[in-house]
N, CA, C, O and CB atoms as a CASP TS submission, in Angstrom:
PFRMAT TS
TARGET T0000
AUTHOR 0000-0000-0000
METHOD Language model
MODEL 1
PARENT N/A
ATOM      1  N   UNK     1       3.267 -21.737  21.226  1.00  0.00           N
ATOM      2  CA  UNK     1       4.139 -21.360  20.085  1.00  0.00           C
ATOM      3  C   UNK     1       5.224 -20.500  20.773  1.00  0.00           C
ATOM      4  O   UNK     1       5.009 -19.700  21.683  1.00  0.00           O
ATOM      5  CB  UNK     1       3.324 -20.539  18.867  1.00  0.00           C
ATOM      6  N   UNK     2       6.505 -20.796  20.170  1.00  0.00           N
ATOM      7  CA  UNK     2       7.745 -20.165  20.700  1.00  0.00           C
ATOM      8  C   UNK     2       7.815 -18.754  19.993  1.00  0.00           C
ATOM      9  O   UNK     2       7.071 -18.449  19.061  1.00  0.00           O
ATOM     10  CB  UNK     2       9.107 -21.101  20.390  1.00  0.00           C
ATOM     11  N   UNK     3       8.769 -17.935  20.520  1.00  0.00           N
ATOM     12  CA  UNK     3       9.029 -16.696  19.942  1.00  0.00           C
ATOM     13  C   UNK     3       9.581 -16.742  18.452  1.00  0.00           C
ATOM     14  O   UNK     3       9.226 -15.832  17.703  1.00  0.00           O
ATOM     15  CB  UNK     3       9.970 -16.007  20.826  1.00  0.00           C
ATOM     16  N   UNK     4      10.415 -17.727  17.971  1.00  0.00           N
ATOM     17  CA  UNK     4      10.795 -17.666  16.730  1.00  0.00           C
ATOM     18  C   UNK     4       9.512 -18.257  15.742  1.00  0.00           C
ATOM     19  O   UNK     4       9.355 -17.918  14.569  1.00  0.00           O
ATOM     20  CB  UNK     4      12.167 -18.459  16.644  1.00  0.00           C
ATOM     21  N   UNK     5       8.758 -19.082  16.387  1.00  0.00           N
ATOM     22  CA  UNK     5       7.604 -19.568  15.547  1.00  0.00           C
ATOM     23  C   UNK     5       6.597 -18.399  15.456  1.00  0.00           C
ATOM     24  O   UNK     5       6.007 -18.218  14.391  1.00  0.00           O
ATOM     25  CB  UNK     5       6.896 -20.906  16.190  1.00  0.00           C
ATOM     26  N   UNK     6       6.410 -17.739  16.330  1.00  0.00           N
ATOM     27  CA  UNK     6       5.539 -16.477  16.244  1.00  0.00           C
ATOM     28  C   UNK     6       6.053 -15.393  15.113  1.00  0.00           C
ATOM     29  O   UNK     6       5.329 -14.836  14.287  1.00  0.00           O
ATOM     30  CB  UNK     6       5.543 -15.745  17.735  1.00  0.00           C
ATOM     31  N   UNK     7       7.471 -15.229  15.271  1.00  0.00           N
ATOM     32  CA  UNK     7       8.038 -14.348  14.468  1.00  0.00           C
ATOM     33  C   UNK     7       7.920 -14.757  12.949  1.00  0.00           C
ATOM     34  O   UNK     7       7.713 -13.904  12.086  1.00  0.00           O
ATOM     35  CB  UNK     7       9.396 -14.185  14.906  1.00  0.00           C
ATOM     36  N   UNK     8       8.068 -16.196  12.638  1.00  0.00           N
ATOM     37  CA  UNK     8       7.939 -16.882  11.306  1.00  0.00           C
ATOM     38  C   UNK     8       6.392 -16.630  10.816  1.00  0.00           C
ATOM     39  O   UNK     8       6.119 -16.246   9.679  1.00  0.00           O
ATOM     40  CB  UNK     8       8.312 -18.571  11.451  1.00  0.00           C
ATOM     41  N   UNK     9       5.549 -16.867  11.701  1.00  0.00           N
ATOM     42  CA  UNK     9       4.102 -16.666  11.311  1.00  0.00           C
ATOM     43  C   UNK     9       3.705 -15.343  10.988  1.00  0.00           C
ATOM     44  O   UNK     9       2.847 -15.157  10.126  1.00  0.00           O
ATOM     45  CB  UNK     9       3.232 -17.085  12.333  1.00  0.00           C
ATOM     46  N   UNK    10       4.314 -14.285  11.674  1.00  0.00           N
ATOM     47  CA  UNK    10       4.039 -12.924  11.493  1.00  0.00           C
ATOM     48  C   UNK    10       4.712 -12.481   9.991  1.00  0.00           C
ATOM     49  O   UNK    10       4.175 -11.695   9.209  1.00  0.00           O
ATOM     50  CB  UNK    10       4.664 -12.078  12.807  1.00  0.00           C
ATOM     51  N   UNK    11       5.734 -13.021   9.819  1.00  0.00           N
ATOM     52  CA  UNK    11       6.597 -12.681   8.741  1.00  0.00           C
ATOM     53  C   UNK    11       5.680 -13.174   7.494  1.00  0.00           C
ATOM     54  O   UNK    11       5.604 -12.491   6.474  1.00  0.00           O
ATOM     55  CB  UNK    11       8.141 -13.424   8.868  1.00  0.00           C
ATOM     56  N   UNK    12       5.052 -14.293   7.629  1.00  0.00           N
ATOM     57  CA  UNK    12       4.271 -14.781   6.517  1.00  0.00           C
ATOM     58  C   UNK    12       2.832 -14.126   6.466  1.00  0.00           C
ATOM     59  O   UNK    12       2.235 -14.077   5.390  1.00  0.00           O
ATOM     60  CB  UNK    12       4.167 -16.322   6.620  1.00  0.00           C
ATOM     61  N   UNK    13       2.272 -13.621   7.631  1.00  0.00           N
ATOM     62  CA  UNK    13       0.962 -13.221   7.627  1.00  0.00           C
ATOM     63  C   UNK    13       0.785 -11.828   7.830  1.00  0.00           C
ATOM     64  O   UNK    13      -0.226 -11.406   7.270  1.00  0.00           O
ATOM     65  CB  UNK    13       0.264 -13.902   8.537  1.00  0.00           C
ATOM     66  N   UNK    14       1.488 -10.920   8.493  1.00  0.00           N
ATOM     67  CA  UNK    14       1.475  -9.670   8.867  1.00  0.00           C
ATOM     68  C   UNK    14       2.336  -8.790   7.922  1.00  0.00           C
ATOM     69  O   UNK    14       3.566  -8.824   7.951  1.00  0.00           O
ATOM     70  CB  UNK    14       1.881  -9.617  10.223  1.00  0.00           C
ATOM     71  N   UNK    15       1.652  -8.033   7.119  1.00  0.00           N
ATOM     72  CA  UNK    15       2.528  -7.108   5.991  1.00  0.00           C
ATOM     73  C   UNK    15       3.235  -6.070   6.837  1.00  0.00           C
ATOM     74  O   UNK    15       4.355  -5.735   6.451  1.00  0.00           O
ATOM     75  CB  UNK    15       1.506  -6.246   4.745  1.00  0.00           C
ATOM     76  N   UNK    16       2.730  -5.492   7.973  1.00  0.00           N
ATOM     77  CA  UNK    16       3.516  -4.379   8.820  1.00  0.00           C
ATOM     78  C   UNK    16       4.784  -5.140   9.384  1.00  0.00           C
ATOM     79  O   UNK    16       5.889  -4.620   9.230  1.00  0.00           O
ATOM     80  CB  UNK    16       2.535  -3.702  10.168  1.00  0.00           C
ATOM     81  N   UNK    17       4.676  -6.217   9.959  1.00  0.00           N
ATOM     82  CA  UNK    17       5.705  -6.984  10.536  1.00  0.00           C
ATOM     83  C   UNK    17       6.828  -7.159   9.624  1.00  0.00           C
ATOM     84  O   UNK    17       7.981  -6.811   9.880  1.00  0.00           O
ATOM     85  CB  UNK    17       5.216  -8.250  10.959  1.00  0.00           C
ATOM     86  N   UNK    18       6.392  -7.777   8.431  1.00  0.00           N
ATOM     87  CA  UNK    18       7.366  -8.031   7.342  1.00  0.00           C
ATOM     88  C   UNK    18       8.113  -6.837   6.869  1.00  0.00           C
ATOM     89  O   UNK    18       9.300  -6.927   6.556  1.00  0.00           O
ATOM     90  CB  UNK    18       6.688  -8.616   6.190  1.00  0.00           C
ATOM     91  N   UNK    19       7.337  -5.525   6.796  1.00  0.00           N
ATOM     92  CA  UNK    19       7.863  -4.431   6.358  1.00  0.00           C
ATOM     93  C   UNK    19       9.044  -3.907   7.349  1.00  0.00           C
ATOM     94  O   UNK    19      10.124  -3.439   6.987  1.00  0.00           O
ATOM     95  CB  UNK    19       6.758  -3.487   6.166  1.00  0.00           C
ATOM     96  N   UNK    20       8.623  -4.082   8.587  1.00  0.00           N
ATOM     97  CA  UNK    20       9.629  -3.646   9.626  1.00  0.00           C
ATOM     98  C   UNK    20      10.921  -4.638   9.561  1.00  0.00           C
ATOM     99  O   UNK    20      12.074  -4.210   9.604  1.00  0.00           O
ATOM    100  CB  UNK    20       8.917  -3.682  11.161  1.00  0.00           C
ATOM    101  N   UNK    21      10.591  -5.987   9.454  1.00  0.00           N
ATOM    102  CA  UNK    21      11.885  -6.975   9.317  1.00  0.00           C
ATOM    103  C   UNK    21      12.738  -6.451   7.973  1.00  0.00           C
ATOM    104  O   UNK    21      13.948  -6.237   8.056  1.00  0.00           O
ATOM    105  CB  UNK    21      11.343  -8.764   9.080  1.00  0.00           C
ATOM    106  N   UNK    22      12.091  -6.290   6.892  1.00  0.00           N
ATOM    107  CA  UNK    22      12.866  -5.927   5.736  1.00  0.00           C
ATOM    108  C   UNK    22      13.566  -4.624   6.029  1.00  0.00           C
ATOM    109  O   UNK    22      14.755  -4.551   5.720  1.00  0.00           O
ATOM    110  CB  UNK    22      11.988  -5.820   4.482  1.00  0.00           C
ATOM    111  N   UNK    23      12.999  -3.632   6.562  1.00  0.00           N
ATOM    112  CA  UNK    23      13.562  -2.448   6.843  1.00  0.00           C
ATOM    113  C   UNK    23      14.694  -2.561   7.851  1.00  0.00           C
ATOM    114  O   UNK    23      15.620  -1.750   7.814  1.00  0.00           O
ATOM    115  CB  UNK    23      12.556  -1.568   7.276  1.00  0.00           C
ATOM    116  N   UNK    24      14.655  -3.491   8.706  1.00  0.00           N
ATOM    117  CA  UNK    24      15.651  -3.665   9.676  1.00  0.00           C
ATOM    118  C   UNK    24      17.013  -4.380   9.142  1.00  0.00           C
ATOM    119  O   UNK    24      18.167  -4.071   9.439  1.00  0.00           O
ATOM    120  CB  UNK    24      15.021  -4.458  10.792  1.00  0.00           C
ATOM    121  N   UNK    25      16.552  -5.463   8.239  1.00  0.00           N
ATOM    122  CA  UNK    25      17.566  -6.103   7.264  1.00  0.00           C
ATOM    123  C   UNK    25      18.297  -5.102   6.594  1.00  0.00           C
ATOM    124  O   UNK    25      19.523  -5.196   6.533  1.00  0.00           O
ATOM    125  CB  UNK    25      16.928  -6.989   6.209  1.00  0.00           C
ATOM    126  N   UNK    26      17.658  -4.095   6.050  1.00  0.00           N
ATOM    127  CA  UNK    26      18.243  -3.115   5.118  1.00  0.00           C
ATOM    128  C   UNK    26      19.163  -2.267   5.736  1.00  0.00           C
ATOM    129  O   UNK    26      20.206  -1.973   5.151  1.00  0.00           O
ATOM    130  CB  UNK    26      17.264  -2.306   4.490  1.00  0.00           C
ATOM    131  N   UNK    27      18.842  -1.736   7.114  1.00  0.00           N
ATOM    132  CA  UNK    27      19.628  -1.138   7.877  1.00  0.00           C
ATOM    133  C   UNK    27      20.926  -1.944   8.404  1.00  0.00           C
ATOM    134  O   UNK    27      22.030  -1.424   8.567  1.00  0.00           O
ATOM    135  CB  UNK    27      18.830  -0.697   8.847  1.00  0.00           C
ATOM    136  N   UNK    28      20.643  -3.164   8.620  1.00  0.00           N
ATOM    137  CA  UNK    28      21.969  -3.967   8.848  1.00  0.00           C
ATOM    138  C   UNK    28      22.863  -4.108   7.721  1.00  0.00           C
ATOM    139  O   UNK    28      24.080  -4.008   7.880  1.00  0.00           O
ATOM    140  CB  UNK    28      21.693  -5.336   9.277  1.00  0.00           C
ATOM    141  N   UNK    29      22.283  -4.360   6.466  1.00  0.00           N
ATOM    142  CA  UNK    29      23.209  -4.262   5.308  1.00  0.00           C
ATOM    143  C   UNK    29      23.895  -3.042   5.117  1.00  0.00           C
ATOM    144  O   UNK    29      25.066  -3.109   4.742  1.00  0.00           O
ATOM    145  CB  UNK    29      22.553  -4.506   4.135  1.00  0.00           C
ATOM    146  N   UNK    30      23.332  -1.849   5.323  1.00  0.00           N
ATOM    147  CA  UNK    30      23.995  -0.680   5.204  1.00  0.00           C
ATOM    148  C   UNK    30      25.058  -0.371   6.279  1.00  0.00           C
ATOM    149  O   UNK    30      26.091   0.252   6.033  1.00  0.00           O
ATOM    150  CB  UNK    30      23.043   0.307   5.160  1.00  0.00           C
ATOM    151  N   UNK    31      24.731  -0.841   7.455  1.00  0.00           N
ATOM    152  CA  UNK    31      25.836  -0.598   8.647  1.00  0.00           C
ATOM    153  C   UNK    31      27.103  -1.707   8.444  1.00  0.00           C
ATOM    154  O   UNK    31      28.242  -1.548   8.883  1.00  0.00           O
ATOM    155  CB  UNK    31      25.036  -0.872  10.329  1.00  0.00           C
ATOM    156  N   UNK    32      26.657  -2.777   7.729  1.00  0.00           N
ATOM    157  CA  UNK    32      27.815  -3.644   7.446  1.00  0.00           C
ATOM    158  C   UNK    32      28.781  -2.933   6.254  1.00  0.00           C
ATOM    159  O   UNK    32      30.011  -2.971   6.263  1.00  0.00           O
ATOM    160  CB  UNK    32      27.231  -5.166   6.963  1.00  0.00           C
ATOM    161  N   UNK    33      28.115  -2.411   5.436  1.00  0.00           N
ATOM    162  CA  UNK    33      28.786  -1.652   4.174  1.00  0.00           C
ATOM    163  C   UNK    33      29.826  -0.553   4.870  1.00  0.00           C
ATOM    164  O   UNK    33      31.023  -0.456   4.601  1.00  0.00           O
ATOM    165  CB  UNK    33      27.488  -0.778   3.112  1.00  0.00           C
ATOM    166  N   UNK    34      29.103   0.230   5.803  1.00  0.00           N
ATOM    167  CA  UNK    34      29.909   1.305   6.517  1.00  0.00           C
ATOM    168  C   UNK    34      31.133   0.617   7.240  1.00  0.00           C
ATOM    169  O   UNK    34      32.287   1.034   7.147  1.00  0.00           O
ATOM    170  CB  UNK    34      28.967   2.117   7.621  1.00  0.00           C
ATOM    171  N   UNK    35      30.802  -0.318   7.860  1.00  0.00           N
ATOM    172  CA  UNK    35      31.960  -0.911   8.859  1.00  0.00           C
ATOM    173  C   UNK    35      33.056  -1.381   8.049  1.00  0.00           C
ATOM    174  O   UNK    35      34.215  -1.387   8.464  1.00  0.00           O
ATOM    175  CB  UNK    35      31.472  -2.179   9.802  1.00  0.00           C
ATOM    176  N   UNK    36      32.703  -1.791   6.855  1.00  0.00           N
ATOM    177  CA  UNK    36      33.659  -2.327   5.803  1.00  0.00           C
ATOM    178  C   UNK    36      34.443  -1.375   5.206  1.00  0.00           C
ATOM    179  O   UNK    36      35.524  -1.700   4.715  1.00  0.00           O
ATOM    180  CB  UNK    36      33.008  -2.997   4.755  1.00  0.00           C
ATOM    181  N   UNK    37      34.046  -0.239   5.179  1.00  0.00           N
ATOM    182  CA  UNK    37      34.677   0.912   4.448  1.00  0.00           C
ATOM    183  C   UNK    37      36.014   1.254   5.207  1.00  0.00           C
ATOM    184  O   UNK    37      36.056   1.161   6.433  1.00  0.00           O
ATOM    185  CB  UNK    37      33.657   2.228   4.395  1.00  0.00           C
ATOM    186  N   UNK    38      37.046   1.630   4.510  1.00  0.00           N
ATOM    187  CA  UNK    38      38.261   1.983   5.016  1.00  0.00           C
ATOM    188  C   UNK    38      38.331   3.242   5.604  1.00  0.00           C
ATOM    189  O   UNK    38      38.972   3.513   6.620  1.00  0.00           O
ATOM    190  CB  UNK    38      39.163   1.898   4.110  1.00  0.00           C
ATOM    191  N   UNK    39      37.668   3.993   4.951  1.00  0.00           N
ATOM    192  CA  UNK    39      37.594   5.457   5.480  1.00  0.00           C
ATOM    193  C   UNK    39      36.331   5.975   6.038  1.00  0.00           C
ATOM    194  O   UNK    39      35.309   5.904   5.355  1.00  0.00           O
ATOM    195  CB  UNK    39      37.918   6.375   4.423  1.00  0.00           C
ATOM    196  N   UNK    40      36.310   6.519   7.285  1.00  0.00           N
ATOM    197  CA  UNK    40      34.950   6.817   7.728  1.00  0.00           C
ATOM    198  C   UNK    40      35.137   8.369   8.167  1.00  0.00           C
ATOM    199  O   UNK    40      35.788   8.699   9.158  1.00  0.00           O
ATOM    200  CB  UNK    40      34.401   5.751   9.004  1.00  0.00           C
ATOM    201  N   UNK    41      34.512   9.232   7.338  1.00  0.00           N
ATOM    202  CA  UNK    41      34.500  10.570   7.713  1.00  0.00           C
ATOM    203  C   UNK    41      33.296  10.898   8.610  1.00  0.00           C
ATOM    204  O   UNK    41      32.632  10.000   9.128  1.00  0.00           O
ATOM    205  CB  UNK    41      34.517  11.409   6.505  1.00  0.00           C
ATOM    206  N   UNK    42      33.029  12.198   8.781  1.00  0.00           N
ATOM    207  CA  UNK    42      32.074  12.518   9.911  1.00  0.00           C
ATOM    208  C   UNK    42      30.642  12.414   9.375  1.00  0.00           C
ATOM    209  O   UNK    42      29.689  12.276  10.141  1.00  0.00           O
ATOM    210  CB  UNK    42      32.338  13.998  10.518  1.00  0.00           C
ATOM    211  N   UNK    43      30.503  12.485   7.973  1.00  0.00           N
ATOM    212  CA  UNK    43      29.134  12.195   7.617  1.00  0.00           C
ATOM    213  C   UNK    43      28.850  10.673   7.685  1.00  0.00           C
ATOM    214  O   UNK    43      27.719  10.316   8.015  1.00  0.00           O
ATOM    215  CB  UNK    43      28.837  12.738   6.212  1.00  0.00           C
ATOM    216  N   UNK    44      29.750   9.805   7.412  1.00  0.00           N
ATOM    217  CA  UNK    44      29.522   8.442   7.522  1.00  0.00           C
ATOM    218  C   UNK    44      29.215   8.070   9.059  1.00  0.00           C
ATOM    219  O   UNK    44      28.363   7.250   9.403  1.00  0.00           O
ATOM    220  CB  UNK    44      30.755   7.686   6.947  1.00  0.00           C
ATOM    221  N   UNK    45      29.973   8.740   9.855  1.00  0.00           N
ATOM    222  CA  UNK    45      29.846   8.444  11.090  1.00  0.00           C
ATOM    223  C   UNK    45      28.288   8.685  11.647  1.00  0.00           C
ATOM    224  O   UNK    45      27.639   7.876  12.311  1.00  0.00           O
ATOM    225  CB  UNK    45      30.886   9.225  11.777  1.00  0.00           C
ATOM    226  N   UNK    46      27.882   9.940  11.226  1.00  0.00           N
ATOM    227  CA  UNK    46      26.633  10.273  11.490  1.00  0.00           C
ATOM    228  C   UNK    46      25.566   9.381  11.021  1.00  0.00           C
ATOM    229  O   UNK    46      24.614   9.036  11.720  1.00  0.00           O
ATOM    230  CB  UNK    46      26.453  11.451  11.038  1.00  0.00           C
ATOM    231  N   UNK    47      25.771   9.020   9.791  1.00  0.00           N
ATOM    232  CA  UNK    47      24.980   8.106   9.034  1.00  0.00           C
ATOM    233  C   UNK    47      24.808   6.572   9.917  1.00  0.00           C
ATOM    234  O   UNK    47      23.790   5.887  10.020  1.00  0.00           O
ATOM    235  CB  UNK    47      25.771   7.933   7.512  1.00  0.00           C
ATOM    236  N   UNK    48      25.999   6.355  10.418  1.00  0.00           N
ATOM    237  CA  UNK    48      26.281   5.238  11.219  1.00  0.00           C
ATOM    238  C   UNK    48      25.251   5.259  12.524  1.00  0.00           C
ATOM    239  O   UNK    48      24.500   4.326  12.807  1.00  0.00           O
ATOM    240  CB  UNK    48      27.858   5.287  11.636  1.00  0.00           C
ATOM    241  N   UNK    49      25.341   6.282  13.133  1.00  0.00           N
ATOM    242  CA  UNK    49      24.591   6.495  14.354  1.00  0.00           C
ATOM    243  C   UNK    49      23.157   6.447  14.070  1.00  0.00           C
ATOM    244  O   UNK    49      22.415   5.693  14.699  1.00  0.00           O
ATOM    245  CB  UNK    49      24.942   7.786  15.001  1.00  0.00           C
ATOM    246  N   UNK    50      22.744   7.215  13.157  1.00  0.00           N
ATOM    247  CA  UNK    50      21.341   7.277  12.594  1.00  0.00           C
ATOM    248  C   UNK    50      20.852   5.749  12.287  1.00  0.00           C
ATOM    249  O   UNK    50      19.842   5.300  12.830  1.00  0.00           O
ATOM    250  CB  UNK    50      21.321   8.229  11.175  1.00  0.00           C
ATOM    251  N   UNK    51      21.551   5.072  11.480  1.00  0.00           N
ATOM    252  CA  UNK    51      21.141   3.687  11.014  1.00  0.00           C
ATOM    253  C   UNK    51      21.051   2.855  12.385  1.00  0.00           C
ATOM    254  O   UNK    51      20.035   2.173  12.521  1.00  0.00           O
ATOM    255  CB  UNK    51      22.288   2.997   9.882  1.00  0.00           C
ATOM    256  N   UNK    52      22.016   2.838  13.429  1.00  0.00           N
ATOM    257  CA  UNK    52      21.909   2.124  14.570  1.00  0.00           C
ATOM    258  C   UNK    52      20.654   2.405  15.297  1.00  0.00           C
ATOM    259  O   UNK    52      19.932   1.464  15.626  1.00  0.00           O
ATOM    260  CB  UNK    52      23.017   2.355  15.364  1.00  0.00           C
ATOM    261  N   UNK    53      20.328   3.663  15.582  1.00  0.00           N
ATOM    262  CA  UNK    53      18.972   4.071  16.177  1.00  0.00           C
ATOM    263  C   UNK    53      17.864   3.608  15.438  1.00  0.00           C
ATOM    264  O   UNK    53      17.067   2.976  16.131  1.00  0.00           O
ATOM    265  CB  UNK    53      18.816   5.522  16.285  1.00  0.00           C
ATOM    266  N   UNK    54      17.602   3.709  14.402  1.00  0.00           N
ATOM    267  CA  UNK    54      16.737   3.247  13.566  1.00  0.00           C
ATOM    268  C   UNK    54      16.430   1.814  13.588  1.00  0.00           C
ATOM    269  O   UNK    54      15.305   1.323  13.679  1.00  0.00           O
ATOM    270  CB  UNK    54      17.118   3.599  12.439  1.00  0.00           C
ATOM    271  N   UNK    55      17.677   1.123  13.484  1.00  0.00           N
ATOM    272  CA  UNK    55      17.610  -0.368  13.522  1.00  0.00           C
ATOM    273  C   UNK    55      17.054  -0.855  14.805  1.00  0.00           C
ATOM    274  O   UNK    55      16.274  -1.804  14.881  1.00  0.00           O
ATOM    275  CB  UNK    55      18.976  -0.990  13.314  1.00  0.00           C
ATOM    276  N   UNK    56      17.514  -0.127  15.867  1.00  0.00           N
ATOM    277  CA  UNK    56      17.127  -0.422  17.226  1.00  0.00           C
ATOM    278  C   UNK    56      15.570  -0.084  17.491  1.00  0.00           C
ATOM    279  O   UNK    56      14.903  -0.784  18.251  1.00  0.00           O
ATOM    280  CB  UNK    56      18.061   0.400  18.199  1.00  0.00           C
ATOM    281  N   UNK    57      15.079   0.938  16.874  1.00  0.00           N
ATOM    282  CA  UNK    57      13.588   1.274  16.968  1.00  0.00           C
ATOM    283  C   UNK    57      12.839   0.301  16.152  1.00  0.00           C
ATOM    284  O   UNK    57      11.728  -0.060  16.540  1.00  0.00           O
ATOM    285  CB  UNK    57      13.253   2.740  16.471  1.00  0.00           C
ATOM    286  N   UNK    58      13.305  -0.122  15.140  1.00  0.00           N
ATOM    287  CA  UNK    58      12.633  -1.089  14.414  1.00  0.00           C
ATOM    288  C   UNK    58      12.485  -2.570  15.003  1.00  0.00           C
ATOM    289  O   UNK    58      11.544  -3.328  14.767  1.00  0.00           O
ATOM    290  CB  UNK    58      13.289  -1.130  13.187  1.00  0.00           C
ATOM    291  N   UNK    59      13.483  -2.811  15.735  1.00  0.00           N
ATOM    292  CA  UNK    59      13.679  -4.174  16.384  1.00  0.00           C
ATOM    293  C   UNK    59      12.776  -3.934  17.711  1.00  0.00           C
ATOM    294  O   UNK    59      12.322  -4.934  18.268  1.00  0.00           O
ATOM    295  CB  UNK    59      15.423  -4.586  16.725  1.00  0.00           C
ATOM    296  N   UNK    60      12.520  -2.749  18.196  1.00  0.00           N
ATOM    297  CA  UNK    60      11.628  -2.718  19.249  1.00  0.00           C
ATOM    298  C   UNK    60      10.237  -2.815  18.881  1.00  0.00           C
ATOM    299  O   UNK    60       9.445  -3.482  19.546  1.00  0.00           O
ATOM    300  CB  UNK    60      11.821  -1.603  19.972  1.00  0.00           C
ATOM    301  N   UNK    61       9.874  -2.102  17.731  1.00  0.00           N
ATOM    302  CA  UNK    61       8.509  -2.257  17.097  1.00  0.00           C
ATOM    303  C   UNK    61       8.235  -3.807  16.848  1.00  0.00           C
ATOM    304  O   UNK    61       7.155  -4.272  17.211  1.00  0.00           O
ATOM    305  CB  UNK    61       8.432  -1.411  15.662  1.00  0.00           C
ATOM    306  N   UNK    62       9.124  -4.561  16.279  1.00  0.00           N
ATOM    307  CA  UNK    62       8.990  -5.728  16.039  1.00  0.00           C
ATOM    308  C   UNK    62       8.679  -6.768  17.297  1.00  0.00           C
ATOM    309  O   UNK    62       7.843  -7.670  17.341  1.00  0.00           O
ATOM    310  CB  UNK    62      10.084  -5.972  15.353  1.00  0.00           C
ATOM    311  N   UNK    63       9.565  -6.368  18.233  1.00  0.00           N
ATOM    312  CA  UNK    63       9.314  -7.108  19.569  1.00  0.00           C
ATOM    313  C   UNK    63       7.968  -6.758  20.271  1.00  0.00           C
ATOM    314  O   UNK    63       7.390  -7.629  20.920  1.00  0.00           O
ATOM    315  CB  UNK    63      10.474  -6.773  20.580  1.00  0.00           C
ATOM    316  N   UNK    64       7.482  -5.566  20.161  1.00  0.00           N
ATOM    317  CA  UNK    64       6.087  -5.259  20.594  1.00  0.00           C
ATOM    318  C   UNK    64       5.043  -6.177  20.003  1.00  0.00           C
ATOM    319  O   UNK    64       4.159  -6.767  20.624  1.00  0.00           O
ATOM    320  CB  UNK    64       5.732  -3.845  20.226  1.00  0.00           C
ATOM    321  N   UNK    65       5.317  -6.210  18.540  1.00  0.00           N
ATOM    322  CA  UNK    65       4.183  -6.939  17.822  1.00  0.00           C
ATOM    323  C   UNK    65       4.273  -8.534  18.157  1.00  0.00           C
ATOM    324  O   UNK    65       3.245  -9.211  18.166  1.00  0.00           O
ATOM    325  CB  UNK    65       4.299  -6.675  16.141  1.00  0.00           C
ATOM    326  N   UNK    66       5.393  -9.030  18.397  1.00  0.00           N
ATOM    327  CA  UNK    66       5.661 -10.340  18.778  1.00  0.00           C
ATOM    328  C   UNK    66       5.095 -10.577  20.275  1.00  0.00           C
ATOM    329  O   UNK    66       4.375 -11.539  20.541  1.00  0.00           O
ATOM    330  CB  UNK    66       7.208 -10.597  18.654  1.00  0.00           C
ATOM    331  N   UNK    67       5.479  -9.634  21.201  1.00  0.00           N
ATOM    332  CA  UNK    67       4.800  -9.604  22.645  1.00  0.00           C
ATOM    333  C   UNK    67       3.296  -9.642  22.478  1.00  0.00           C
ATOM    334  O   UNK    67       2.764 -10.607  23.025  1.00  0.00           O
ATOM    335  CB  UNK    67       5.198  -8.235  23.513  1.00  0.00           C
ATOM    336  N   UNK    68       2.606  -8.920  21.929  1.00  0.00           N
ATOM    337  CA  UNK    68       1.330  -8.689  21.597  1.00  0.00           C
ATOM    338  C   UNK    68       0.674 -10.091  20.958  1.00  0.00           C
ATOM    339  O   UNK    68      -0.425 -10.514  21.316  1.00  0.00           O
ATOM    340  CB  UNK    68       1.317  -7.451  20.624  1.00  0.00           C
ATOM    341  N   UNK    69       1.355 -10.620  20.149  1.00  0.00           N
ATOM    342  CA  UNK    69       0.911 -11.861  19.389  1.00  0.00           C
ATOM    343  C   UNK    69       0.845 -13.058  20.461  1.00  0.00           C
ATOM    344  O   UNK    69      -0.020 -13.931  20.528  1.00  0.00           O
ATOM    345  CB  UNK    69       2.000 -12.225  18.117  1.00  0.00           C
ATOM    346  N   UNK    70       1.943 -12.888  21.260  1.00  0.00           N
ATOM    347  CA  UNK    70       2.075 -14.075  22.371  1.00  0.00           C
ATOM    348  C   UNK    70       0.869 -13.797  23.351  1.00  0.00           C
ATOM    349  O   UNK    70       0.178 -14.711  23.802  1.00  0.00           O
ATOM    350  CB  UNK    70       3.660 -14.042  23.285  1.00  0.00           C
ATOM    351  N   UNK    71       0.687 -12.569  23.622  1.00  0.00           N
ATOM    352  CA  UNK    71      -0.321 -12.358  24.726  1.00  0.00           C
ATOM    353  C   UNK    71      -1.652 -12.766  24.200  1.00  0.00           C
ATOM    354  O   UNK    71      -2.482 -13.250  24.971  1.00  0.00           O
ATOM    355  CB  UNK    71      -0.371 -10.853  25.233  1.00  0.00           C
ATOM    356  N   UNK    72      -1.925 -12.589  22.845  1.00  0.00           N
ATOM    357  CA  UNK    72      -3.122 -12.931  22.346  1.00  0.00           C
ATOM    358  C   UNK    72      -3.373 -14.516  22.217  1.00  0.00           C
ATOM    359  O   UNK    72      -4.496 -15.016  22.278  1.00  0.00           O
ATOM    360  CB  UNK    72      -3.231 -12.252  21.078  1.00  0.00           C
ATOM    361  N   UNK    73      -2.366 -15.129  22.059  1.00  0.00           N
ATOM    362  CA  UNK    73      -2.234 -16.554  22.098  1.00  0.00           C
ATOM    363  C   UNK    73      -2.467 -17.275  23.344  1.00  0.00           C
ATOM    364  O   UNK    73      -2.914 -18.421  23.396  1.00  0.00           O
ATOM    365  CB  UNK    73      -1.014 -16.872  21.695  1.00  0.00           C
ATOM    366  N   UNK    74      -2.153 -16.573  24.322  1.00  0.00           N
ATOM    367  CA  UNK    74      -2.144 -17.098  25.690  1.00  0.00           C
ATOM    368  C   UNK    74      -3.501 -16.965  26.258  1.00  0.00           C
ATOM    369  O   UNK    74      -3.849 -17.688  27.192  1.00  0.00           O
ATOM    370  CB  UNK    74      -1.127 -16.382  26.574  1.00  0.00           C
ATOM    371  N   UNK    75      -4.379 -15.972  25.682  1.00  0.00           N
ATOM    372  CA  UNK    75      -5.758 -15.726  25.988  1.00  0.00           C
ATOM    373  C   UNK    75      -6.700 -16.436  25.177  1.00  0.00           C
ATOM    374  O   UNK    75      -7.908 -16.291  25.363  1.00  0.00           O
ATOM    375  CB  UNK    75      -6.043 -14.382  25.896  1.00  0.00           C
TER
END
């Protein structure tokens, strides 16, 4: 099973993975809205940094779950 196949399987079967993916997508949407804004004040720039860090943390958690699933499939 490939990485994308495992990801699709986890999205369908693992509620925690699905929650992480949805939260990651929400962060992406908020970041796009910030970047589309014509005016970025200091509060918005702080929010952008927080969202980027959160999005990265979520992606790392998702990658850990995928790696764990791949490991289980190999054994």
